[in-house]
C-alpha positions, 0 to 999 in steps of 0.5 A: 507226161503230166505237165503243160509248158508255156514259152514267153519271149522278152526283148527289145526287138528294135535295132539301130541300122547296122546292128547285128546282135539280138538279145532275148530272155526266154521264160519257160514255165511248166504247170499242171504237175500237182493235178496229175503226178507222175507214176512212181515207176517212172522215177529212179534215184541213186544216193552216192555216199562218200565213205573215204577216210576223211569222213571219220573226222569228226565222227559226227560227219559220217554219222550225219551222212548215214542219217541223211541217206536214211532220211532220203530213203524214207522220203522215197515214194513206194514204187520208185526205183533206188540204189545206194552207192559207197564211194572211196578210191573204189566204188561198191553197191551198198543196196541192192548188193547186186549192180542194179535198182531196188523198188521202194517198199516197206521191206526194201527201205528197211533193208537199205537203211540197215545196210547204210547204218553199217557203213564205215569210212576208209580209203580215198576219193574218186568221184568219176568212178562213183558217177560211172557206177551210178550211170550203169545202175540208172541205165537199167531204168526204163523210166524217164526221170533219173536223179542222183545225189552225190555227197563228198567231204574232200577233193578228188585225189585219186583221179586226175582232172582229165579222168573226171572230165572224160567220165562227165563227158561220157555220162552227161545227159543220162541223169541229173545229179545234185552235189553237196559238199560237207565241211570245208575241205572240198573244192567248190570248183571241182564239185561245181564242174560235176553239178554243171555237167549233170545239170544239177545243183551244188551247195555247201552243208558246213554243219553235218547236222544240216545234211538230213534236211537237205537230203530230204528236200532234194529227194522231195524235189526229185519226186516232184519232177514230171518229165525228163530229157527236156531240151531247148531247140534254137533255130536261127536264119542263114548267116546267123551265129549263136553267141550264147544260150544260158540258163539265168534263173534260178541259177546261172548255167552256160549251155552254149557248149552243150549244143547238139545239131538237130537240123539245118541251122538248128541245135538242141540244148539240154535242160534236164528234168522238170516239175511245176516250175519256171526257168529263164534263159538268155539267148544271144544271136548275131544276125546279118545286118539289115536296113531301116524298116527291115524285119527278121525272125532272128530265132525260134525257140522250141521246148521239146521232150526227149521223144521230139514232141514240141511242148511250146514255142517262142519267136525272137525278132529283129526290126531295124529302125532309125528311131533312137528312142526305140533302139536305145530302150533297154529291155528290163529282163535282158538288163537284169539277167545280164547283171546277174550273170556278171554278179556270179562271175565277179564273185568267183573272180574276186574270191580267186583273187583273194585266195592268191593275195591280189587285194586290189583285184579282189576288192574291185571285183567283190565291190562290183558284186556288192553294187550289182547285188544291191541294184538287182535286189539280190538280198541273199547274195548281199548278205553272203557278201557282207560276211566276206567284205565290210560294205562302206557304200553298197550303191557305189560298191565301196568295200574293204576286205575282211581279215580272217574270213571263215572258210565256210562263209567264203565257200558258201558265197562261192557255191551260191554265187550262181543263184540269181534273183528273179526279175519281177515280170510286169 
């Protein structure tokens, strides 16, 4: 491993008498990656290209997908293991021809790119089958860093939602997968479901010409990872209940249901692969109420490798007081990320209401989103909202729904609703 981890806890530990709920923002930072880069032999990448019939229209779409895949192959470091998979209503290996991985070199990259340029489009879409093959291929890699890119332009019509869910449940935690939707004929919620299960990102590339830069950036990020299989371990005292554990920066991702028990009153939450980066997590624990003057360790958060080595640790505290000046003080990190999580929720709820024709609910939800974006300084989200609503007053969240919104603008707002503005640490 070539990264060092640090853990910081931000909270107001003071509670009024009788209170039970403890909130904390846990910041995990990894550093030292650039000075000691991970071995190429530890990294594997699979690129899954949608070659269903819809990729033929317009023809520039498939051409752009092939060019993007070639670009990603070029970005691989020599020694990295890789494969390319073609996805339709069935699935097949493009390169290598046999089910497995090739080692990146001048020769293997040229061979892979030649085969990618020959791809044609026909058939349907079955993402679960694509991901299952990627899982089998990556299972042969002994290194700890396994990454996939999944590109699609359509909906998962040749599998039921239950089939996709079963596949995701069976492969979750085996590798990370970044998902991209090209054009506007795919479903954001469907692709978000895949990305969240695989601890990856989801985004729209409305213009196919933007695929190459996006694939290059995703591959570079994957090449920059230093340690895979990192988990958060949360210990809580007897009688405590974990209300939730959420990643809140750089994106909102609820990890609560991903818990695996690892000991008495202890559970692990997956976080995927890490490079030189920092992420924030919101931990909420309900503890037994105590009297004024009592102190409690409400939780202990540890960062662990897949092998169980502890990389860092932080404590979540609770102190009961009758001093209202202490107990009513709002921790700025907790308040900020509570608002950012709400921002993602009201955007998604507002867009859903807009689609169903519920103008009143859509206006109220998206207006609340505008106000939250303004108060938290999330200017990127504010700009995306302004393409869907006319903003009358950003402070109060007074808005009017725009008629005739472009599908690409609506889907961009939806896919990027979970991207948060990081709180400025003092």
